[in-house]
C-alpha positions as MATLAB code, in Angstrom:
seq = 'XXXXXXXXXXXXXXXXXXXXXXXXXXXXXXXXXXXXXXXXXXXXXXXXXXXXXXXXXXXXXXXXXXXXXXXXXXXXXXXXXXXXXXXXXXXXXXXXXXXXXXXXXXXXXXXXXXXXXXXXXXXXXXXXXXXXXXXXXXXXXXXXXXXXXXXXXXXXXXXXXXXXXXXXXXXXXXXXXXXXXXXXXXXXXXXXXXXXXXXXXXXXXXXXXXXXXXXXXXXXXXXXXXXXXXXXXXXXXXX';
ca = [
       4.316    7.462   18.843;
       7.345    8.832   17.066;
       7.678   12.532   16.433;
       5.786   13.975   13.458;
       8.824   15.229   11.588;
      10.119   15.074    8.066;
      13.453   13.450    7.400;
      16.063   15.995    8.543;
      17.722   16.175    5.112;
      14.472   17.133    3.352;
      13.048   20.658    3.092;
       9.407   21.258    3.930;
       7.163   21.158    0.858;
       3.537   22.060    0.385;
       0.841   19.564   -0.665;
       2.392   16.187    0.115;
       1.595   13.188   -2.064;
       0.169   10.158   -0.243;
       0.926    6.518   -1.039;
      -1.345    4.048    0.763;
      -0.785    0.302    0.972;
      -3.842   -1.843    0.313;
      -3.573   -5.303    1.894;
      -3.784   -5.126    5.681;
      -3.979   -1.330    5.587;
      -7.129   -0.464    3.641;
      -8.382   -4.045    3.718;
      -8.670   -5.663    7.129;
      -6.800   -8.795    6.028;
      -4.288   -9.702    3.333;
      -6.629  -10.200    0.386;
      -4.159  -12.289   -1.621;
      -3.854  -14.788    1.231;
      -7.644  -14.965    1.494;
      -7.927  -15.554   -2.237;
      -5.343  -18.333   -2.129;
      -6.966  -19.980    0.868;
     -10.304  -20.144   -0.937;
      -9.353  -20.755   -4.561;
      -5.776  -22.047   -4.953;
      -4.782  -25.626   -5.664;
      -2.554  -27.364   -3.065;
       1.030  -26.166   -2.977;
       0.575  -22.430   -2.521;
       1.499  -22.657    1.166;
       4.787  -24.365    0.319;
       5.623  -21.429   -1.940;
       4.631  -19.022    0.857;
       6.961  -20.778    3.277;
       9.871  -20.464    0.855;
       9.207  -16.707    0.644;
       8.974  -16.410    4.456;
      12.381  -18.114    4.758;
      13.851  -15.602    2.301;
      14.574  -18.249   -0.348;
      12.557  -16.434   -3.031;
      11.378  -12.869   -3.494;
       7.751  -11.775   -3.423;
       7.683  -11.521   -7.217;
       8.482  -15.196   -7.745;
       6.270  -16.175   -4.829;
       3.188  -14.407   -6.153;
       3.675  -15.488   -9.766;
       3.812  -19.139   -8.740;
       0.849  -18.810   -6.400;
      -1.356  -17.003   -8.917;
      -0.635  -19.840  -11.330;
      -2.398  -22.122   -8.834;
      -5.597  -20.052   -8.620;
      -8.768  -21.625   -9.966;
     -11.671  -19.169  -10.083;
     -13.733  -17.457  -12.753;
     -13.801  -13.674  -13.222;
     -17.325  -13.713  -11.793;
     -16.081  -15.499   -8.677;
     -13.327  -12.889   -8.332;
     -15.947  -10.110   -8.412;
     -17.958  -11.867   -5.711;
     -14.828  -12.347   -3.621;
     -13.936   -8.632   -3.813;
     -17.501   -7.626   -2.978;
     -17.265   -9.451    0.352;
     -13.903   -8.129    1.521;
     -13.846   -6.304    4.847;
     -12.427   -2.775    4.736;
     -11.116   -0.647    7.595;
     -14.264    1.259    8.615;
     -12.299    4.483    9.070;
     -10.910    4.535    5.525;
     -13.817    6.408    3.864;
     -13.526    9.155    6.481;
      -9.805    9.447    5.845;
     -10.447    9.784    2.125;
     -12.986   12.543    2.794;
     -10.271   14.439    4.647;
      -7.869   13.963    1.727;
     -10.472   15.294   -0.727;
     -11.162   18.307    1.484;
      -7.445   19.070    1.623;
      -6.958   18.484   -2.116;
      -4.273   15.859   -1.562;
      -3.091   13.477   -4.263;
      -3.533    9.847   -3.181;
      -2.116    6.757   -4.882;
      -2.760    3.164   -3.846;
       0.598    1.407   -3.731;
       0.255   -2.348   -3.405;
       2.359   -5.461   -3.865;
      -0.908   -7.364   -4.238;
      -3.380   -7.740   -7.097;
      -4.557   -4.696   -9.021;
      -7.982   -6.058   -9.944;
      -8.874   -6.761   -6.329;
      -7.863   -3.269   -5.184;
      -9.747   -1.580   -8.034;
     -12.906   -3.623   -7.415;
     -12.902   -2.599   -3.753;
     -12.260    1.061   -4.565;
     -15.141    1.074   -7.063;
     -17.366   -0.417   -4.371;
     -16.421    2.541   -2.139;
     -17.058    5.063   -4.928;
     -13.370    5.985   -5.188;
     -11.445    6.605   -8.394;
      -7.774    6.491   -7.403;
      -4.619    5.518   -9.277;
      -3.455    2.018   -8.358;
       0.180    0.959   -8.715;
       0.159   -2.795   -8.221;
       0.850   -6.149   -9.837;
      -1.297   -6.799  -12.909;
      -3.687   -9.752  -12.708;
      -5.005  -10.926  -16.084;
      -7.384  -13.720  -17.002;
      -6.089  -16.529  -19.197;
      -9.616  -17.752  -19.825;
     -12.078  -19.809  -17.804;
     -10.588  -20.095  -14.272;
      -6.889  -19.497  -14.985;
      -4.845  -16.381  -14.210;
      -1.481  -14.778  -14.916;
       0.428  -12.103  -12.994;
       2.644   -9.402  -14.517;
       4.854   -6.942  -12.673;
       4.811   -3.539  -14.431;
       6.267   -1.793  -11.360;
       9.104   -4.213  -10.610;
      12.644   -2.856  -10.622;
      15.799   -4.761  -11.399;
      18.003   -4.791   -8.323;
      15.118   -4.305   -5.874;
      16.495   -5.397   -2.495;
      13.320   -7.287   -1.632;
      12.806   -8.695   -5.154;
       9.291   -7.297   -4.835;
       6.707   -7.413   -7.563;
       6.110   -3.724   -6.906;
       9.256   -1.866   -5.838;
       7.667    0.713   -3.565;
      10.846    2.685   -2.931;
      10.986    3.524   -6.652;
       7.528    5.098   -6.445;
       7.785    6.789   -3.052;
      11.242    8.307   -3.466;
      10.847   12.026   -4.046;
      13.822   14.311   -3.615;
      14.498   17.990   -4.135;
      12.046   19.592   -6.544;
       9.345   16.973   -5.993;
       6.353   16.982   -3.630;
       6.942   15.565   -0.183;
       5.873   11.930    0.024;
       3.929   10.179    2.777;
       3.717    6.394    3.020;
       0.882    4.720    4.931;
       1.330    0.990    5.420;
       1.552   -2.025    7.635;
       3.914   -4.707    6.414;
       7.047   -6.089    4.864;
       6.343   -4.818    1.349;
       6.458   -1.264    2.763;
       9.901   -1.556    4.343;
      11.983   -0.185    1.476;
       9.498    2.607    0.727;
       9.604    3.692    4.363;
      13.315    4.343    4.020;
      12.837    6.971    1.304;
       9.469    8.562    2.175;
       9.498   11.980    3.826;
       7.213   10.653    6.541;
       5.618    7.314    7.387;
       2.378    6.428    9.134;
       2.850    2.838   10.204;
       1.134   -0.017   11.957;
       1.937   -3.689   12.457;
       5.253   -4.986   11.173;
       6.024   -1.670    9.485;
       5.808    0.219   12.795;
       8.179   -2.300   14.385;
      10.569   -1.962   11.431;
      10.547    1.845   11.563;
      11.212    1.876   15.308;
      14.052   -0.618   14.951;
      15.731    1.320   12.141;
      15.234    4.853   13.432;
      12.792    5.844   10.682;
      10.661    8.843   11.660;
       7.054    7.697   11.736;
       3.693    8.063   13.392;
       2.202    4.836   14.690;
      -1.490    4.053   14.236;
      -3.841    1.103   14.624;
      -6.490    1.978   12.029;
      -7.820    4.854    9.959;
     -10.105    5.983   12.778;
      -7.105    7.068   14.853;
      -4.944    7.847   11.820;
      -7.341   10.494   10.495;
      -7.084   12.972   13.418;
      -3.352   12.268   13.793;
      -2.776   12.916   10.096;
      -4.834   16.112   10.161;
      -2.780   17.429   13.077;
       0.481   16.471   11.352;
      -0.640   18.095    8.105;
      -1.552   21.343    9.866;
       1.803   21.446   11.657;
       4.053   20.527    8.755;
       2.111   21.941    5.777;
      -0.084   24.757    7.129;
      -0.865   26.170    3.692;
      -1.997   22.752    2.459;
      -4.130   22.238    5.564;
      -5.840   25.556    4.863;
      -6.701   24.353    1.374;
      -4.261   26.755   -0.287;
      -1.741   25.598   -2.867;
       1.687   27.195   -2.691;
       4.192   26.846   -5.517;
];
């Protein structure tokens, strides 16, 4: 586990803002892949392979794949209702509520899926993600309201644009697991990482705390919060 420190060029700030990835972090599996496996016409895997080889960015990859989906809105609701969620996530969110922390879901997946799952858990959180809209019957379209021209990863959702704070802004914490979190990890004040993101942070010298799930993340985060932001951990807001 890497040391629980802020980036050395950033001053300590009270009440950090949390950005949490959805697919593979809150959800047990990548929900977009599951959706494609169950409801996409043939060809989506060929598009996926082109993305894995670096021939196209995630934005182009997802737009083409969503165009191959064939499911009704009712089927999408049923799909979201059956998704497995990290069992420790509700407990982590209770801690965040107790500490009065601002939490945003930051996903390069599908906004409707994330919002359906959050509603199922009784959570009302802002979701910054790609916008899935019905084109009628069983057809769908994907828009990218959080894309950024010049994004190094050509992501649908440029996470570094959202996570980047700077002087005069609240400290930012990124919690994630995969490739879509790489650029955000480079600008966040601190990162809690698992999977490919933990490997990336270790390889690039990015200060982070490794975790395997929210059950071990919750006590580690509480300890980190108390050490780095004692006033926030006591429930007091400091200007």
